[in-house]
C-alpha positions as MATLAB code, in Angstrom:
seq = 'MPRHRFTRLALIGTLAGVFSALFGVGGGIVIVPLLVLWLGYGEHEATGTSLAAIAVIAVFGALGHAAYGNVRLGDGLLVGLPAVVGVVIGTKFQQRLSGRAISLSFAALLVVVAVVLLIP';
ca = [
     -45.777  -71.287 -165.703;
     -47.743  -68.833 -163.517;
     -47.475  -65.235 -164.665;
     -45.985  -63.930 -161.392;
     -43.235  -66.577 -161.542;
     -42.449  -65.725 -165.174;
     -42.372  -62.007 -164.331;
     -40.032  -62.522 -161.362;
     -37.663  -64.721 -163.364;
     -37.584  -62.151 -166.171;
     -36.891  -59.350 -163.682;
     -34.113  -61.359 -162.014;
     -32.552  -61.983 -165.422;
     -32.779  -58.321 -166.395;
     -31.170  -57.172 -163.149;
     -28.424  -59.790 -163.480;
     -27.677  -58.633 -167.021;
     -27.533  -54.974 -166.011;
     -25.238  -55.666 -163.050;
     -23.029  -57.949 -165.139;
     -22.608  -55.376 -167.898;
     -22.153  -52.386 -165.570;
     -19.821  -53.870 -162.992;
     -18.471  -57.086 -164.509;
     -19.823  -59.012 -161.549;
     -21.193  -62.462 -162.004;
     -24.941  -62.414 -162.272;
     -24.944  -64.782 -159.303;
     -24.634  -61.836 -156.938;
     -28.125  -60.881 -158.081;
     -29.575  -64.194 -159.221;
     -28.873  -66.407 -156.204;
     -30.344  -64.159 -153.495;
     -33.406  -63.303 -155.581;
     -34.132  -66.923 -156.498;
     -33.974  -67.781 -152.801;
     -35.952  -64.771 -151.539;
     -38.522  -64.279 -154.324;
     -39.072  -67.820 -155.566;
     -38.201  -70.006 -152.583;
     -35.354  -71.907 -154.232;
     -32.981  -73.819 -151.992;
     -29.396  -72.614 -152.002;
     -28.139  -75.569 -154.019;
     -30.821  -75.141 -156.705;
     -30.341  -71.370 -156.805;
     -26.599  -71.778 -157.328;
     -26.988  -74.343 -160.103;
     -29.696  -72.327 -161.848;
     -27.573  -69.189 -161.541;
     -24.581  -70.899 -163.151;
     -26.734  -71.969 -166.108;
     -28.005  -68.409 -166.535;
     -24.526  -66.904 -166.169;
     -23.261  -69.005 -169.074;
     -25.791  -67.279 -171.335;
     -25.173  -63.843 -169.785;
     -21.401  -64.197 -170.183;
     -21.567  -65.043 -173.887;
     -23.747  -62.074 -174.780;
     -21.927  -59.724 -172.407;
     -18.550  -60.653 -173.876;
     -19.850  -60.179 -177.419;
     -21.272  -56.768 -176.527;
     -18.034  -55.637 -174.919;
     -16.025  -57.087 -177.810;
     -17.969  -54.827 -180.171;
     -16.552  -51.872 -178.194;
     -13.033  -53.345 -178.179;
     -13.089  -54.054 -174.444;
     -12.180  -57.755 -174.513;
      -8.684  -59.161 -174.107;
      -9.453  -62.663 -175.330;
      -6.118  -64.218 -174.309;
      -6.400  -62.879 -170.760;
     -10.023  -63.987 -170.605;
      -9.041  -67.512 -171.570;
      -6.183  -67.476 -169.080;
      -8.657  -66.631 -166.323;
     -11.527  -68.738 -167.656;
      -9.831  -72.065 -168.254;
      -8.497  -72.513 -164.701;
     -11.897  -71.314 -163.480;
     -13.377  -74.473 -164.999;
     -11.245  -76.514 -162.607;
     -12.315  -74.235 -159.762;
     -15.996  -74.615 -160.544;
     -15.718  -78.416 -160.557;
     -13.957  -78.359 -157.168;
     -16.373  -75.763 -155.783;
     -19.430  -77.715 -156.916;
     -18.228  -80.897 -155.212;
     -17.459  -78.953 -152.034;
     -20.795  -77.126 -152.089;
     -22.712  -80.412 -152.188;
     -21.235  -81.274 -148.789;
     -22.493  -78.032 -147.183;
     -25.918  -77.309 -145.777;
     -28.058  -74.617 -147.354;
     -27.568  -72.487 -144.253;
     -23.765  -72.760 -144.460;
     -23.897  -71.708 -148.116;
     -26.094  -68.689 -147.290;
     -23.853  -67.583 -144.435;
     -20.710  -68.000 -146.542;
     -22.235  -66.005 -149.377;
     -23.354  -63.248 -146.997;
     -19.864  -63.103 -145.462;
     -18.318  -62.824 -148.928;
     -20.617  -59.921 -149.810;
     -19.754  -58.117 -146.562;
     -16.008  -58.548 -147.162;
     -16.319  -57.267 -150.731;
     -18.370  -54.275 -149.540;
     -15.790  -53.386 -146.877;
     -12.894  -53.711 -149.347;
     -14.692  -51.435 -151.810;
     -15.414  -48.836 -149.126;
     -11.850  -48.644 -147.804;
      -9.633  -46.581 -150.149;
];
């Protein structure tokens, strides 16, 4: 693996971990755009790669927060188990969309979240 590629992937992972731990956001908010912009991934590949990375991030993040007593395991399972169904449905739906439609949808989601966070 070329050094610049390794360095960029490591930086993307570090940023995703920091954002996940600080804000509880999925690393995908960081991983997907950076894989597309820095490494030329297509939207479908960036999403799939991000989901694989988030599985690892989530385990270690949950363990770290559990050490501080910040995890409500029952509530986490209640949110997580139905999310498995959602991810299966979302993956099938995403495969029917063009890369451009995925990018525009993701950008729109980020704008909506930003506006909601800015309005008290």
